[in-house]
C-alpha positions as CSV (number, residue, x, y, z in Angstrom):
1,X,62.8,-3.3,144.6
2,X,59.1,-3.5,145.4
3,X,57.0,-0.4,144.3
4,X,55.9,1.8,147.2
5,X,52.7,2.6,148.2
6,X,51.8,5.8,150.4
7,X,49.1,5.7,152.8
8,X,47.8,8.3,155.2
9,X,44.3,8.7,156.9
10,X,41.3,10.7,157.3
11,X,43.0,13.3,159.4
12,X,45.2,14.4,156.4
13,X,42.4,16.4,154.8
14,X,43.6,15.3,151.2
15,X,41.1,16.0,148.5
16,X,40.0,13.4,146.0
17,X,42.0,15.4,143.5
18,X,45.1,15.2,145.3
19,X,44.9,11.5,146.5
20,X,44.5,10.6,142.6
21,X,47.3,13.0,141.4
22,X,49.8,11.5,143.7
23,X,48.4,7.9,144.2
24,X,47.9,8.2,147.6
25,X,45.4,5.9,149.8
26,X,44.1,6.4,153.3
27,X,42.8,4.5,156.1
28,X,39.5,5.7,157.5
29,X,38.7,7.0,160.9
30,X,35.3,7.2,162.0
31,X,32.8,9.9,163.3
32,X,30.0,9.1,165.6
33,X,26.8,11.2,165.7
34,X,24.0,10.4,168.0
35,X,25.4,6.8,168.6
36,X,25.8,6.1,164.9
37,X,29.2,5.4,163.7
38,X,30.3,6.6,160.3
39,X,33.5,6.3,158.1
40,X,35.3,9.7,158.0
41,X,35.4,10.0,154.3
42,X,37.7,12.6,152.2
43,X,35.6,12.2,149.2
44,X,32.7,14.5,150.8
45,X,31.0,17.1,148.4
46,X,30.5,20.8,149.2
47,X,27.0,20.0,150.1
48,X,28.1,16.9,152.5
49,X,30.7,19.7,154.2
50,X,27.7,22.0,154.6
51,X,25.5,19.4,156.2
52,X,28.4,18.2,158.5
53,X,29.0,21.8,159.9
54,X,25.2,22.8,160.0
55,X,24.8,19.8,162.4
56,X,27.5,21.3,164.6
57,X,26.0,24.9,164.1
58,X,22.8,23.5,165.7
59,X,24.6,22.4,168.8
60,X,25.1,18.9,168.2
61,X,28.5,17.5,169.0
62,X,30.0,15.2,166.7
63,X,32.9,12.8,168.2
64,X,35.6,10.9,166.4
65,X,37.5,7.5,166.8
66,X,41.1,6.6,165.6
67,X,41.6,4.2,162.8
68,X,40.3,0.6,163.8
69,X,43.0,-2.2,163.5
70,X,40.6,-3.9,161.0
71,X,40.9,-0.9,158.8
72,X,44.7,-0.8,158.7
73,X,44.5,-4.6,158.0
74,X,42.3,-4.2,155.1
75,X,44.3,-1.1,153.4
76,X,47.7,-2.5,154.2
77,X,46.8,-6.0,152.8
78,X,45.3,-4.5,149.6
79,X,48.7,-3.4,148.7
80,X,50.9,-6.1,150.2
81,X,48.8,-8.6,148.1
82,X,50.2,-6.8,145.0
83,X,53.8,-7.2,146.4
84,X,54.1,-3.6,147.4
85,X,56.1,-2.1,150.3
86,X,54.0,0.5,152.5
87,X,54.6,3.8,154.1
88,X,51.9,5.0,156.3
89,X,52.1,8.7,157.4
90,X,49.9,9.2,160.5
91,X,48.3,12.0,162.4
92,X,50.5,13.3,165.2
93,X,50.5,10.8,167.8
94,X,49.9,13.7,170.3
95,X,46.5,14.1,168.6
96,X,45.5,10.5,167.8
97,X,46.6,6.9,169.0
98,X,46.3,5.6,165.3
99,X,49.9,5.5,164.6
100,X,51.0,4.0,167.9
101,X,48.6,1.4,168.6
102,X,46.4,0.1,165.7
103,X,48.9,0.8,162.9
104,X,51.8,-0.8,164.7
105,X,49.6,-3.7,165.7
106,X,48.6,-4.2,162.1
107,X,52.1,-3.8,161.0
108,X,53.6,-6.4,163.3
109,X,50.9,-9.1,162.4
110,X,51.1,-8.4,158.6
111,X,55.1,-8.4,158.6
112,X,55.0,-11.9,159.9
113,X,52.6,-12.8,157.0
114,X,54.6,-10.9,154.4
115,X,58.2,-11.2,155.3
116,X,59.4,-9.9,151.8
117,X,57.5,-6.8,152.0
118,X,58.3,-3.6,154.0
119,X,56.1,-1.6,156.4
120,X,57.0,2.0,157.7
121,X,54.8,3.8,160.1
122,X,55.7,7.4,160.4
123,X,54.3,9.7,163.2
124,X,53.9,13.0,161.1
125,X,54.0,15.3,164.0
126,X,51.1,17.2,162.0
127,X,47.5,16.9,161.3
128,X,45.1,18.1,158.7
129,X,47.0,19.3,155.5
130,X,50.4,19.4,157.5
131,X,50.0,15.8,157.4
132,X,48.9,15.7,153.9
133,X,51.8,17.6,152.5
134,X,54.1,15.1,154.1
135,X,52.1,12.3,152.3
136,X,52.5,14.2,149.1
137,X,56.2,14.6,149.5
138,X,56.5,10.7,150.2
139,X,54.6,10.1,147.1
140,X,56.4,12.2,144.8
141,X,59.7,10.4,146.1
142,X,58.1,7.0,145.5
143,X,57.0,7.9,142.0
144,X,60.9,9.1,141.4
145,X,61.8,5.4,142.2
146,X,63.4,6.2,145.8
147,X,64.2,3.4,148.4
148,X,61.6,3.3,151.0
149,X,64.6,3.8,153.7
150,X,65.4,7.0,151.8
151,X,61.8,8.3,151.9
152,X,61.2,7.3,155.4
153,X,64.6,9.1,156.5
154,X,63.7,12.1,154.5
155,X,60.0,12.3,155.9
156,X,61.2,12.1,159.3
157,X,63.8,15.1,158.6
158,X,61.1,17.6,157.2
159,X,58.4,17.0,159.6
160,X,58.7,20.2,161.4
161,X,59.2,22.3,158.1
162,X,55.5,22.2,157.5
163,X,54.2,25.5,159.0
164,X,50.4,25.7,160.1
165,X,48.6,28.9,161.2
166,X,45.0,28.3,161.9
167,X,42.1,30.1,163.7
168,X,38.8,29.3,165.0
169,X,35.5,31.2,165.1
170,X,34.6,30.2,168.7
171,X,36.4,28.6,171.4
172,X,33.3,26.4,172.2
173,X,34.1,23.3,170.0
174,X,37.6,23.1,171.2
175,X,36.3,23.1,174.8
176,X,33.8,20.3,174.1
177,X,36.8,18.5,172.6
178,X,38.9,19.0,175.7
179,X,41.4,21.4,174.0
180,X,40.9,24.3,176.4
181,X,39.4,24.8,179.8
182,X,35.7,25.8,180.3
183,X,36.6,29.2,182.0
184,X,39.1,29.9,179.1
185,X,36.6,29.3,176.5
186,X,33.9,31.3,178.2
187,X,36.3,34.4,178.7
188,X,37.7,34.0,175.3
189,X,34.3,34.2,173.5
190,X,32.9,37.0,175.6
191,X,35.9,39.1,174.7
192,X,35.9,38.2,171.1
193,X,39.4,36.4,171.4
194,X,40.4,34.4,168.4
195,X,43.2,31.9,169.2
196,X,46.1,31.4,166.6
197,X,46.9,27.6,166.4
198,X,49.8,25.6,165.3
199,X,51.5,22.4,165.4
200,X,54.4,22.8,167.8
201,X,57.6,21.0,167.3
202,X,56.4,17.7,169.3
203,X,53.2,17.7,167.3
204,X,50.8,19.2,169.8
205,X,47.9,21.4,168.4
206,X,48.2,24.2,170.6
207,X,47.3,27.9,171.0
208,X,50.3,30.0,169.9
209,X,48.9,33.3,170.5
210,X,45.6,35.3,170.8
211,X,44.1,38.2,168.8
212,X,40.8,40.1,169.1
213,X,38.4,40.1,166.1
214,X,38.0,37.6,163.0
215,X,39.7,40.1,160.7
216,X,42.7,40.6,162.9
217,X,43.0,36.8,163.0
218,X,43.0,36.5,159.3
219,X,45.7,39.2,159.2
220,X,47.7,37.5,161.7
221,X,47.9,34.1,160.3
222,X,48.8,35.6,156.8
223,X,51.5,37.6,158.6
224,X,52.9,34.6,160.3
225,X,52.9,32.4,157.3
226,X,54.8,35.2,155.4
227,X,57.5,35.3,157.8
228,X,57.9,31.5,157.9
229,X,57.8,30.9,154.3
230,X,61.1,30.4,152.3
231,X,61.0,31.1,148.4
232,X,57.3,31.9,148.3
233,X,57.3,32.4,144.5
234,X,57.6,28.7,144.0
235,X,55.3,27.9,146.9
236,X,51.8,26.3,147.2
237,X,49.9,28.0,150.1
238,X,47.1,25.4,151.2
239,X,43.8,27.3,152.5
240,X,41.7,25.1,154.4
241,X,38.5,25.9,156.0
242,X,35.2,24.7,157.8
243,X,32.5,25.8,155.5
244,X,33.1,29.4,155.9
245,X,31.3,32.0,153.9
246,X,32.5,32.2,150.3
247,X,33.2,36.1,150.8
248,X,35.6,35.3,153.8
249,X,37.3,32.7,151.7
250,X,38.0,35.1,148.6
251,X,39.0,37.8,151.0
252,X,41.5,35.5,152.7
253,X,42.6,34.5,149.2
254,X,43.1,38.0,148.2
255,X,45.1,38.8,151.4
256,X,47.4,35.9,150.9
257,X,48.1,37.1,147.3
258,X,48.7,40.6,148.5
259,X,51.2,39.8,151.2
260,X,52.7,36.6,150.0
261,X,52.3,36.2,146.4
262,X,52.8,32.3,146.1
263,X,52.9,30.2,143.1
264,X,49.3,28.9,143.9
265,X,46.7,29.0,146.6
266,X,44.9,25.7,146.8
267,X,41.5,25.8,148.5
268,X,39.8,22.7,150.2
269,X,37.7,21.9,153.1
270,X,38.8,20.9,156.8
271,X,37.8,17.3,156.9
272,X,35.4,15.7,159.5
273,X,38.0,14.7,162.0
274,X,39.6,18.1,162.6
275,X,36.4,19.8,162.0
276,X,34.7,18.0,164.8
277,X,37.3,19.3,167.3
278,X,37.5,22.9,166.0
279,X,34.0,23.5,164.5
280,X,32.3,25.5,161.8
281,X,34.4,28.3,160.2
282,X,37.8,27.3,161.3
283,X,40.2,28.4,158.8
284,X,44.0,27.1,158.5
285,X,46.9,27.8,156.1
286,X,49.7,25.4,155.4
287,X,53.0,25.7,153.5
288,X,56.5,24.4,153.7
289,X,58.9,26.8,155.3
290,X,61.2,27.5,158.1
291,X,61.7,24.7,160.6
292,X,59.1,25.0,163.6
293,X,60.9,25.3,166.9
294,X,58.2,26.2,169.1
295,X,57.4,24.0,172.0
296,X,54.2,24.2,174.1
297,X,55.0,26.2,177.4
298,X,57.8,28.2,176.1
């Protein structure tokens, strides 16, 4: 049986520490700033993060692109040449076209060239750390020597057991990214409304509910995560943010510890792809829990 390599993409927001710990690689998406295209790297430093979000704070929009076919060919071939099988865990197809276009095209081309190797492309139905959590789970199974078919089946079965609750500081960046209508963004910001965002059952990133005020939004995402978690004492809650003030991050950590008391709280940054759509000061929580049943429009 061939060794299995787990690959994700820039949307997963896995840190260098987590990528190394679980032996995960990623295909790079791109950001576009004033006509210049750059790779969306997950190896950015705290200063890189600050510079990225400060550009947005000054009013400049950063756009993104999906993973190019050539990038998939590069990263897949790297491991196929080592006689490894591949599982690519992608950002939700409702939020990126990478899995259904470039990844599948690269898979079809390379499967003909490497007939003795297997390539699976999985739609995670998640983004950011939700996608990352699935990649970590797949990597754990690969390290245990599980068959690639078993890993594929397991990841497909648990995609909606990843729970996400996030909130943004302003609706303006979601409006620019086409996530909300201009009128909704205007009146939402005017009234201090903070949307609570989730990944629904079909993989859409949607406004689940609205609250007023920044502190209230923190209280709400912690409350919702507490309700969703199972066996919190053995859980890691991942807290990711878009260059929030340190005191806000510490305040949210204390609230999580008080209300949930998980085994661990892992803090890192919202990466460049998700950050470009959500903007500075976005905050999200991710953890394993009850199956997500909410569908947009319900």
